[in-house]
N, C-alpha and C positions, 0 to 999 in steps of 0.2 A: 627148533627151539630158538636158534639165533634170529630167525626171521621175526618171530613173535617178540623177542626182546628188542630188536631194532625198531619194529613197528610201534611198540608201546613207548619206547624212548622218544621217538620222533613225535608221537602224539602228545606226550607230556611236554616236550619242548615247544610244540606249537601252541599248546594251551597255556603255557606259562605267562605270556603277556596278558591273556584274559584274566588270569588269577591276580596278577599284579595290578592291573587297571581296575579291579573290583573295589579298591580302596576309595574312600571318600576323597574328593579333590580338595586341595588346600583353599583357604579363603582367597578370592580373586582380587577384590578392590583393595589395594594397598595405598593408603592415603598418608601414611607417616613415613619417616625416614627408615631406610632398611639398614638394620644393624648387622654386623658381622656374625653375631650369635644367631640372628634370625636366619641368615643365609645357611650357616652350618646346620642349624636345626632342620630347615626345610630340605636340604640335600640329604641329610641322614634319614629323615622321616619319609620322604616321598621317592627317593631314588635308591639309596643304599639298602635300607632295611627291607623293602619288598624283594629286591633282587637276592639278598642274602637268605631271606626266608625261603624263597623258591629253590635256591641251591641246596639248602639244608633238607628240605622236603625230598628233593630228588635223591640226595645222598642216603637218607634213611630208607627210601623205597628200594634203592639199589642194594643196600645192606640186607633188607628183608628178602629180596630176590636171591641174594647169595645164600641166605639161610634155607630158603625153600629149595634151591637147586643143589644143596650140598649132599643130599641123600645119605646122611649119616657118616660121611667121610670126615675123619678128624682134621685133615688138612684144610678142607673147605670150610668146616665149621669154625676153625681157628681164624681163617681169613675173614669170615663174616663177622665174627666176634670182634676182631681187630678193627674192621670198618665201623662197627657201631661205637666202639670205644673212642676211636679217633673222631667220629662224628660228634659225640658228646663233648670231647675236648674242644673241638672247633666251635661248637655252640657256646661253650663257656668262655672261650677267648673272644668271640664276637660280642657277647653280652658285657663282658668286662671292658672291652674297648669302647663300646657305646656308653657305658657308665662313666668311663674316664673322660670322654669328650663332654658329656653333660655336666660332670662335676667341674671340669676346668672352665667351661663357659659360664657356669653359675658363680664360681669363685671370682672370676674376672669381671663379673657383672655385665656380661655381654648380652644377656637376655633381660628383658624388662621385668 
């Protein structure tokens, strides 16, 4: 079972860049001044957000595997449930942090 888990984890980690690079590329020709808000927005949109999305997907897959391998044992089910709960809390924190950054850049008029 461990060999299958390791093999599937390695496969997911190897395919993660392919999934991340499947996003549309940002517009290339930049002819105007580059604002701080634009830089922050581009870094969040094209680097941080895809990476965090991949990590969240891997986390929920791991939590699902914990549920599948628990075989009805209460301790393992509690650990899997805890992983899902903390995964949801992590997603909420990530969404709130991105919202705070967007709100601050909007309020400071850093975006056009």
